[in-house]
Structures are given as structure tokens and as C-alpha cells.
N, CA, C and O atoms as CSV, one atom per row, in Angstrom:
chain,resi,resn,atom,element,x,y,z
A,1,MET,N,N,0.841,-1.183,0.000
A,1,MET,CA,C,0.000,0.000,0.000
A,1,MET,C,C,0.889,1.251,0.000
A,1,MET,O,O,1.770,1.382,0.850
A,2,VAL,N,N,0.668,2.149,-0.927
A,2,VAL,CA,C,1.414,3.391,-1.020
A,2,VAL,C,C,0.734,4.415,-0.117
A,2,VAL,O,O,-0.478,4.621,-0.177
A,3,ARG,N,N,1.551,5.050,0.721
A,3,ARG,CA,C,1.029,6.051,1.644
A,3,ARG,C,C,1.519,7.424,1.220
A,3,ARG,O,O,2.719,7.630,1.037
A,4,THR,N,N,0.606,8.355,1.063
A,4,THR,CA,C,0.998,9.700,0.678
A,4,THR,C,C,1.628,10.422,1.870
A,4,THR,O,O,1.406,10.062,3.026
A,5,VAL,N,N,2.411,11.437,1.559
A,5,VAL,CA,C,3.059,12.244,2.582
A,5,VAL,C,C,2.647,13.690,2.345
A,5,VAL,O,O,2.772,14.204,1.234
A,6,SER,N,N,2.159,14.339,3.387
A,6,SER,CA,C,1.768,15.750,3.287
A,6,SER,C,C,2.680,16.612,4.137
A,6,SER,O,O,2.951,16.301,5.297
A,7,ILE,N,N,3.146,17.697,3.547
A,7,ILE,CA,C,3.936,18.708,4.255
A,7,ILE,C,C,3.220,20.022,3.996
A,7,ILE,O,O,3.306,20.584,2.904
A,8,GLY,N,N,2.520,20.500,5.000
A,8,GLY,CA,C,1.707,21.694,4.800
A,8,GLY,C,C,0.643,21.418,3.766
A,8,GLY,O,O,-0.115,20.456,3.889
A,9,GLU,N,N,0.582,22.256,2.747
A,9,GLU,CA,C,-0.422,22.110,1.696
A,9,GLU,C,C,0.031,21.206,0.560
A,9,GLU,O,O,-0.740,20.943,-0.364
A,10,GLN,N,N,1.264,20.730,0.614
A,10,GLN,CA,C,1.788,19.884,-0.460
A,10,GLN,C,C,1.651,18.415,-0.097
A,10,GLN,O,O,1.941,18.005,1.026
A,11,THR,N,N,1.205,17.637,-1.064
A,11,THR,CA,C,1.058,16.199,-0.869
A,11,THR,C,C,1.898,15.478,-1.908
A,11,THR,O,O,1.895,15.837,-3.086
A,12,PHE,N,N,2.616,14.459,-1.459
A,12,PHE,CA,C,3.494,13.677,-2.320
A,12,PHE,C,C,2.987,12.244,-2.362
A,12,PHE,O,O,2.504,11.723,-1.356
A,13,SER,N,N,3.095,11.610,-3.511
A,13,SER,CA,C,2.557,10.258,-3.681
A,13,SER,C,C,3.332,9.210,-2.891
A,13,SER,O,O,2.790,8.160,-2.546
A,14,THR,N,N,4.614,9.499,-2.602
A,14,THR,CA,C,5.435,8.564,-1.827
A,14,THR,C,C,6.383,9.344,-0.925
A,14,THR,O,O,6.597,10.542,-1.110
A,15,ARG,N,N,6.936,8.651,0.039
A,15,ARG,CA,C,7.956,9.260,0.900
A,15,ARG,C,C,9.168,9.660,0.064
A,15,ARG,O,O,9.768,10.711,0.287
A,16,GLY,N,N,9.522,8.810,-0.900
A,16,GLY,CA,C,10.658,9.095,-1.775
A,16,GLY,C,C,10.469,10.383,-2.567
A,16,GLY,O,O,11.424,11.134,-2.766
A,17,ALA,N,N,9.254,10.642,-3.015
A,17,ALA,CA,C,8.965,11.872,-3.750
A,17,ALA,C,C,9.123,13.084,-2.828
A,17,ALA,O,O,9.639,14.121,-3.246
A,18,ALA,N,N,8.682,12.954,-1.587
A,18,ALA,CA,C,8.847,14.038,-0.606
A,18,ALA,C,C,10.331,14.276,-0.337
A,18,ALA,O,O,10.772,15.423,-0.266
A,19,GLU,N,N,11.102,13.197,-0.188
A,19,GLU,CA,C,12.541,13.322,0.051
A,19,GLU,C,C,13.237,14.023,-1.110
A,19,GLU,O,O,14.109,14.864,-0.889
A,20,GLU,N,N,12.869,13.692,-2.332
A,20,GLU,CA,C,13.475,14.329,-3.505
A,20,GLU,C,C,13.154,15.818,-3.549
A,20,GLU,O,O,14.013,16.633,-3.884
A,21,PHE,N,N,11.925,16.168,-3.214
A,21,PHE,CA,C,11.528,17.573,-3.175
A,21,PHE,C,C,12.361,18.330,-2.147
A,21,PHE,O,O,12.854,19.423,-2.429
A,22,LEU,N,N,12.519,17.758,-0.963
A,22,LEU,CA,C,13.293,18.408,0.102
A,22,LEU,C,C,14.773,18.489,-0.254
A,22,LEU,O,O,15.447,19.464,0.079
A,23,LYS,N,N,15.266,17.471,-0.923
A,23,LYS,CA,C,16.663,17.479,-1.372
A,23,LYS,C,C,16.883,18.608,-2.383
A,23,LYS,O,O,17.934,19.247,-2.398
A,24,SER,N,N,15.873,18.839,-3.226
A,24,SER,CA,C,16.004,19.929,-4.208
A,24,SER,C,C,16.095,21.291,-3.501
A,24,SER,O,O,16.801,22.186,-3.964
A,25,ILE,N,N,15.381,21.440,-2.386
A,25,ILE,CA,C,15.496,22.676,-1.606
A,25,ILE,C,C,16.893,22.770,-0.991
A,25,ILE,O,O,17.533,23.820,-1.046
A,26,LEU,N,N,17.357,21.671,-0.409
A,26,LEU,CA,C,18.660,21.652,0.259
A,26,LEU,C,C,19.798,22.035,-0.687
A,26,LEU,O,O,20.726,22.741,-0.293
A,27,TYR,N,N,19.723,21.573,-1.924
A,27,TYR,CA,C,20.798,21.836,-2.874
A,27,TYR,C,C,20.570,23.089,-3.725
A,27,TYR,O,O,21.395,23.411,-4.579
A,28,ARG,N,N,19.482,23.781,-3.505
A,28,ARG,CA,C,19.207,25.041,-4.197
A,28,ARG,C,C,20.070,26.166,-3.633
A,28,ARG,O,O,20.276,27.190,-4.284
A,29,TYR,N,N,20.568,25.964,-2.423
A,29,TYR,CA,C,21.306,27.005,-1.705
A,29,TYR,C,C,22.765,26.605,-1.522
A,29,TYR,O,O,23.106,25.424,-1.467
A,30,GLU,N,N,23.613,27.622,-1.429
A,30,GLU,CA,C,25.016,27.403,-1.102
A,30,GLU,C,C,25.127,27.235,0.417
A,30,GLU,O,O,24.245,27.654,1.167
A,31,ILE,N,N,26.227,26.613,0.855
A,31,ILE,CA,C,26.479,26.465,2.290
A,31,ILE,C,C,26.490,27.850,2.942
A,31,ILE,O,O,27.189,28.754,2.484
A,32,GLY,N,N,25.718,28.005,4.003
A,32,GLY,CA,C,25.640,29.266,4.729
A,32,GLY,C,C,24.508,30.176,4.303
A,32,GLY,O,O,24.219,31.160,4.982
A,33,ASP,N,N,23.862,29.865,3.188
A,33,ASP,CA,C,22.786,30.717,2.694
A,33,ASP,C,C,21.553,30.669,3.584
A,33,ASP,O,O,21.226,29.644,4.182
A,34,LEU,N,N,20.885,31.806,3.649
A,34,LEU,CA,C,19.589,31.925,4.287
A,34,LEU,C,C,18.542,31.386,3.312
A,34,LEU,O,O,18.553,31.736,2.132
A,35,VAL,N,N,17.647,30.544,3.800
A,35,VAL,CA,C,16.598,29.975,2.962
A,35,VAL,C,C,15.510,31.034,2.761
A,35,VAL,O,O,15.137,31.730,3.705
A,36,ASP,N,N,15.002,31.157,1.526
A,36,ASP,CA,C,14.003,32.190,1.239
A,36,ASP,C,C,12.658,31.900,1.919
A,36,ASP,O,O,12.441,30.820,2.468
A,37,GLU,N,N,11.777,32.883,1.866
A,37,GLU,CA,C,10.505,32.816,2.586
A,37,GLU,C,C,9.634,31.637,2.146
A,37,GLU,O,O,9.043,30.959,2.987
A,38,LYS,N,N,9.552,31.392,0.855
A,38,LYS,CA,C,8.723,30.296,0.334
A,38,LYS,C,C,9.228,28.946,0.850
A,38,LYS,O,O,8.445,28.140,1.352
A,39,ASP,N,N,10.520,28.701,0.728
A,39,ASP,CA,C,11.084,27.434,1.191
A,39,ASP,C,C,11.063,27.346,2.712
A,39,ASP,O,O,10.911,26.256,3.264
A,40,SER,N,N,11.214,28.481,3.398
A,40,SER,CA,C,11.145,28.488,4.856
A,40,SER,C,C,9.767,28.050,5.350
A,40,SER,O,O,9.651,27.394,6.385
A,41,SER,N,N,8.743,28.410,4.618
A,41,SER,CA,C,7.382,27.996,4.972
A,41,SER,C,C,7.262,26.475,4.929
A,41,SER,O,O,6.661,25.867,5.815
A,42,VAL,N,N,7.834,25.870,3.900
A,42,VAL,CA,C,7.829,24.406,3.781
A,42,VAL,C,C,8.637,23.783,4.927
A,42,VAL,O,O,8.200,22.816,5.549
A,43,LEU,N,N,9.816,24.347,5.195
A,43,LEU,CA,C,10.669,23.803,6.251
A,43,LEU,C,C,10.036,23.948,7.628
A,43,LEU,O,O,10.222,23.087,8.488
A,44,SER,N,N,9.302,25.012,7.841
A,44,SER,CA,C,8.605,25.180,9.110
A,44,SER,C,C,7.560,24.082,9.297
A,44,SER,O,O,7.472,23.480,10.366
A,45,GLU,N,N,6.773,23.826,8.260
A,45,GLU,CA,C,5.778,22.746,8.312
A,45,GLU,C,C,6.482,21.403,8.549
A,45,GLU,O,O,6.015,20.572,9.327
A,46,LEU,N,N,7.599,21.214,7.871
A,46,LEU,CA,C,8.362,19.982,8.002
A,46,LEU,C,C,8.893,19.805,9.418
A,46,LEU,O,O,8.757,18.731,10.004
A,47,LEU,N,N,9.493,20.849,9.967
A,47,LEU,CA,C,10.093,20.767,11.292
A,47,LEU,C,C,9.048,20.438,12.369
A,47,LEU,O,O,9.358,19.771,13.356
A,48,HIS,N,N,7.836,20.902,12.177
A,48,HIS,CA,C,6.772,20.586,13.138
A,48,HIS,C,C,6.428,19.089,13.147
A,48,HIS,O,O,5.772,18.610,14.072
A,49,ARG,N,N,6.865,18.359,12.129
A,49,ARG,CA,C,6.647,16.906,12.070
A,49,ARG,C,C,7.777,16.112,12.750
A,49,ARG,O,O,7.651,14.905,12.952
A,50,HIS,N,N,8.870,16.787,13.100
A,50,HIS,CA,C,10.034,16.114,13.690
A,50,HIS,C,C,9.645,15.478,15.026
A,50,HIS,O,O,8.875,16.069,15.784
A,51,PRO,N,N,10.167,14.275,15.329
A,51,PRO,CA,C,9.837,13.615,16.604
A,51,PRO,C,C,10.241,14.437,17.832
A,51,PRO,O,O,9.669,14.260,18.908
A,52,GLU,N,N,11.224,15.334,17.679
A,52,GLU,CA,C,11.654,16.202,18.771
A,52,GLU,C,C,11.375,17.668,18.414
A,52,GLU,O,O,12.186,18.550,18.696
A,53,ALA,N,N,10.236,17.906,17.800
A,53,ALA,CA,C,9.898,19.243,17.291
A,53,ALA,C,C,9.983,20.316,18.362
A,53,ALA,O,O,10.552,21.380,18.119
A,54,SER,N,N,9.433,20.065,19.534
A,54,SER,CA,C,9.419,21.121,20.557
A,54,SER,C,C,10.831,21.501,20.983
A,54,SER,O,O,11.090,22.674,21.254
A,55,GLN,N,N,11.753,20.537,21.051
A,55,GLN,CA,C,13.138,20.840,21.406
A,55,GLN,C,C,13.851,21.552,20.250
A,55,GLN,O,O,14.640,22.469,20.478
A,56,LYS,N,N,13.574,21.135,19.021
A,56,LYS,CA,C,14.227,21.741,17.859
A,56,LYS,C,C,13.757,23.178,17.649
A,56,LYS,O,O,14.555,24.054,17.314
A,57,ILE,N,N,12.466,23.418,17.847
A,57,ILE,CA,C,11.885,24.738,17.622
A,57,ILE,C,C,12.168,25.679,18.794
A,57,ILE,O,O,12.388,26.874,18.596
A,58,GLY,N,N,12.162,25.140,20.007
A,58,GLY,CA,C,12.438,25.958,21.188
A,58,GLY,C,C,11.465,27.119,21.307
A,58,GLY,O,O,10.253,26.927,21.210
A,59,PRO,N,N,11.994,28.339,21.520
A,59,PRO,CA,C,11.113,29.482,21.727
A,59,PRO,C,C,10.453,30.012,20.446
A,59,PRO,O,O,9.606,30.903,20.513
A,60,GLY,N,N,10.828,29.479,19.300
A,60,GLY,CA,C,10.227,29.898,18.033
A,60,GLY,C,C,11.246,29.962,16.915
A,60,GLY,O,O,12.452,30.038,17.151
A,61,ILE,N,N,10.741,29.929,15.700
A,61,ILE,CA,C,11.585,29.911,14.503
A,61,ILE,C,C,11.777,31.326,13.971
A,61,ILE,O,O,10.820,32.071,13.762
A,62,GLU,N,N,13.045,31.672,13.758
A,62,GLU,CA,C,13.343,32.952,13.102
A,62,GLU,C,C,13.644,32.745,11.628
A,62,GLU,O,O,13.134,33.472,10.775
A,63,SER,N,N,14.493,31.732,11.322
A,63,SER,CA,C,14.898,31.509,9.937
A,63,SER,C,C,15.499,30.120,9.781
A,63,SER,O,O,15.690,29.385,10.749
A,64,PHE,N,N,15.789,29.789,8.525
A,64,PHE,CA,C,16.446,28.523,8.195
A,64,PHE,C,C,17.667,28.816,7.330
A,64,PHE,O,O,17.676,29.763,6.544
A,65,HIS,N,N,18.696,27.988,7.490
A,65,HIS,CA,C,19.925,28.084,6.702
A,65,HIS,C,C,20.320,26.692,6.242
A,65,HIS,O,O,19.865,25.687,6.789
A,66,VAL,N,N,21.175,26.650,5.229
A,66,VAL,CA,C,21.819,25.400,4.815
A,66,VAL,C,C,23.253,25.492,5.308
A,66,VAL,O,O,23.951,26.472,5.049
A,67,ARG,N,N,23.680,24.461,6.020
A,67,ARG,CA,C,25.037,24.435,6.572
A,67,ARG,C,C,25.681,23.086,6.311
A,67,ARG,O,O,25.026,22.135,5.887
A,68,LYS,N,N,26.978,23.025,6.574
A,68,LYS,CA,C,27.698,21.753,6.486
A,68,LYS,C,C,27.243,20.843,7.612
A,68,LYS,O,O,26.950,21.285,8.723
A,69,ALA,N,N,27.195,19.569,7.294
A,69,ALA,CA,C,26.840,18.556,8.289
A,69,ALA,C,C,28.003,17.572,8.389
A,69,ALA,O,O,29.098,17.839,7.893
A,70,ASP,N,N,27.761,16.462,9.018
A,70,ASP,CA,C,28.790,15.435,9.179
A,70,ASP,C,C,29.217,14.854,7.839
A,70,ASP,O,O,28.421,14.773,6.904
A,71,PHE,N,N,30.452,14.458,7.755
A,71,PHE,CA,C,31.011,13.743,6.610
A,71,PHE,C,C,30.884,14.500,5.293
A,71,PHE,O,O,30.703,13.892,4.238
A,72,GLY,N,N,30.980,15.831,5.356
A,72,GLY,CA,C,30.968,16.630,4.138
A,72,GLY,C,C,29.603,16.798,3.499
A,72,GLY,O,O,29.504,17.310,2.383
A,73,THR,N,N,28.555,16.380,4.180
A,73,THR,CA,C,27.211,16.541,3.640
A,73,THR,C,C,26.670,17.904,4.056
A,73,THR,O,O,27.391,18.708,4.647
A,74,ARG,N,N,25.437,18.156,3.755
A,74,ARG,CA,C,24.792,19.402,4.142
A,74,ARG,C,C,23.464,19.102,4.801
A,74,ARG,O,O,22.892,18.030,4.604
A,75,CYS,N,N,22.974,20.047,5.583
A,75,CYS,CA,C,21.685,19.856,6.234
A,75,CYS,C,C,21.061,21.212,6.521
A,75,CYS,O,O,21.686,22.260,6.356
A,76,PHE,N,N,19.813,21.158,6.955
A,76,PHE,CA,C,19.102,22.373,7.330
A,76,PHE,C,C,19.382,22.705,8.788
A,76,PHE,O,O,19.498,21.820,9.636
A,77,TYR,N,N,19.485,23.985,9.056
A,77,TYR,CA,C,19.597,24.500,10.419
A,77,TYR,C,C,18.443,25.465,10.641
A,77,TYR,O,O,18.087,26.244,9.757
A,78,VAL,N,N,17.869,25.403,11.822
A,78,VAL,CA,C,16.867,26.376,12.222
A,78,VAL,C,C,17.542,27.367,13.164
A,78,VAL,O,O,18.252,26.971,14.088
A,79,THR,N,N,17.317,28.646,12.926
A,79,THR,CA,C,17.749,29.681,13.857
A,79,THR,C,C,16.502,30.095,14.625
A,79,THR,O,O,15.489,30.486,14.044
A,80,ARG,N,N,16.605,29.998,15.945
A,80,ARG,CA,C,15.470,30.321,16.801
A,80,ARG,C,C,15.436,31.815,17.091
A,80,ARG,O,O,16.417,32.522,16.860
A,81,VAL,N,N,14.309,32.291,17.594
A,81,VAL,CA,C,14.142,33.720,17.883
A,81,VAL,C,C,15.109,34.214,18.955
A,81,VAL,O,O,15.360,35.415,19.053
A,82,ASP,N,N,15.656,33.297,19.764
A,82,ASP,CA,C,16.638,33.708,20.785
A,82,ASP,C,C,18.073,33.676,20.257
A,82,ASP,O,O,19.019,33.893,21.014
A,83,GLY,N,N,18.236,33.404,18.952
A,83,GLY,CA,C,19.555,33.405,18.331
A,83,GLY,C,C,20.276,32.075,18.338
A,83,GLY,O,O,21.302,31.937,17.672
A,84,THR,N,N,19.770,31.082,19.074
A,84,THR,CA,C,20.397,29.760,19.076
A,84,THR,C,C,20.035,29.027,17.794
A,84,THR,O,O,19.048,29.345,17.131
A,85,GLU,N,N,20.861,28.035,17.458
A,85,GLU,CA,C,20.655,27.272,16.223
A,85,GLU,C,C,20.652,25.782,16.525
A,85,GLU,O,O,21.213,25.322,17.519
A,86,GLU,N,N,20.002,25.044,15.634
A,86,GLU,CA,C,19.916,23.585,15.789
A,86,GLU,C,C,19.804,22.975,14.407
A,86,GLU,O,O,19.024,23.451,13.582
A,87,LYS,N,N,20.570,21.931,14.142
A,87,LYS,CA,C,20.418,21.252,12.867
A,87,LYS,C,C,19.288,20.232,12.993
A,87,LYS,O,O,18.947,19.777,14.085
A,88,PHE,N,N,18.718,19.889,11.830
A,88,PHE,CA,C,17.693,18.847,11.839
A,88,PHE,C,C,17.712,18.102,10.521
A,88,PHE,O,O,18.080,18.644,9.479
A,89,SER,N,N,17.316,16.877,10.594
A,89,SER,CA,C,17.270,16.005,9.439
A,89,SER,C,C,15.869,16.015,8.833
A,89,SER,O,O,14.882,15.745,9.518
A,90,ALA,N,N,15.796,16.326,7.557
A,90,ALA,CA,C,14.501,16.304,6.879
A,90,ALA,C,C,13.915,14.901,6.903
A,90,ALA,O,O,12.702,14.744,7.041
A,91,ARG,N,N,14.746,13.888,6.771
A,91,ARG,CA,C,14.267,12.499,6.804
A,91,ARG,C,C,13.616,12.149,8.129
A,91,ARG,O,O,12.624,11.421,8.163
A,92,SER,N,N,14.168,12.663,9.218
A,92,SER,CA,C,13.574,12.399,10.529
A,92,SER,C,C,12.169,12.973,10.634
A,92,SER,O,O,11.339,12.474,11.395
A,93,CYS,N,N,11.913,14.010,9.875
A,93,CYS,CA,C,10.602,14.666,9.914
A,93,CYS,C,C,9.540,13.897,9.132
A,93,CYS,O,O,8.342,14.097,9.331
A,94,LEU,N,N,9.988,13.027,8.252
A,94,LEU,CA,C,9.044,12.275,7.435
A,94,LEU,C,C,8.633,10.991,8.124
A,94,LEU,O,O,7.838,10.225,7.579
């Protein structure tokens, strides 16, 4: 049975399709770039699905960035309204 995945108003036919969409956002930006408003809206919806969402979000979301991660990869970082930052895995949110 194929299960659809919804992130905000967007629905994907498979988890793999959702992962590809998120990967396209991740690689749209250079390391250190601030994610634009449209993509930030998607990432905010995504982050609320994370198993540790309340810890990742903390006092609130200010912005998102793309940064270096382990082993030369890249990942999303959330900057909170208090200035602290936290990385998160898009896959964990799915």
C-alpha cells in the first residue's frame, strides 16, 4: 500500500517523492545561505513533524539556513528567535 506524505499544503505520492523535493530545496542554496521565505514555509511545516519538534523549535523559529553537516554533507539549520541554532534532518521529519 502506497502512503501519501503531506507537508503543509503539499502532498506527495510517496515518501521518496517528498525526500526528492526536500533534497532539491537543500541543494538550491550554497552552504551558509539563508533559505528564502517560500522554502522556509515548507521547512517550518516539516520541522513541526520532527519527533523532537518542541526541542528543535524551542522558543520559536526565526529563519532557516543550509550548513555543512557530518562527513561533508549538508543539512538544514533552524535559527530560533533567541539566536540559538539547531540542525535537523529532513528524513527524521518524514
